[in-house]
Every structure is written in structure tokens, then in C-alpha cells.
N, C-alpha and C positions, 0 to 999 in steps of 0.2 A: 610193574616190575617184570611180569612175564613177557610182555611185548618188547620191553627193552632187552631182555635176555635173548629173545629170538632174533632181534635185530643185530645184536653183537655176534651171535653164533653165525648168522648168515653173512656177516661182514668179512669174516676170516676165510681166506682161500689159500691153501698151502702152495698153490702154484703162482700166487701173486703177492708181492710184498706190499705192505702198507706204506703210504706216503703222506706227507704234509699233516693235515689236521688229524687224520685217523691214526697216524703214527704217534703224534704227540698225545693223543687221547688214550691210547691203549698200551703204550710202551711201559715196561716195568723195569725199574732199576735193579741191578743184580743184587744189591743189598737186601731187597725185599723177598728174595727167593726162599730163604730158609723157612719163614713163616708160611708162605704160600705152599711150599712143598709139604710141610707138616699137615696143613689143612687138606691138601690133595690126597695125601696118604690116608688120612682118616676117612675121607669120602670114598676112596677106593675100597678100603677095608669094609666099611658099612655096606657098600654096594654088593660086595662079594657075599657078605653074611645074609643079606636080605634077598639077593637075586634081582634087585632092582636094576633096570637098564640105566646106564649113565652115558653121557656123551662128553668127552673131553678132547680138546684140541691142543696138541703140542706143536709149538713152532719155534723157530730160531735155531742157532747153532748149538751143538751138543756141549761145547766148551771143554775145558781141560781141568782135571783135578789133580 
């Protein structure tokens, strides 16, 4: 799992868009965002409480609400 996570982390480059198989593999439908945002919020809150360093990559357009 750790090696897979490292590979995924190094795959993403904010200056380069994903294409073909990588795009299909890592694309997240917008309907899945609410659950993911909730999990991310929890992770950020726990990281702030414990002082644990975390690494999170945000990509894609900001969107409109």
C-alpha cells in the first residue's frame, strides 16, 4: 500500500494534465466529492490537532457554487 501511495503521489504534477489511462484511473466524478470532502476535512482537523505533517494535492478547476 505504501509503495502504491508513493507512486500515486509522484504521478500528479500540477503543471501537467493527466491523459489516457492515468486520467481514467484517477478521475473522480463530481457526485463523489461530498464524501471525499468530509473525509478530507476530518484528516485536516486531526492533522492540526496532532501536529502531524500531511501532504494533500488539490487539482482541477475550482468550480462554481
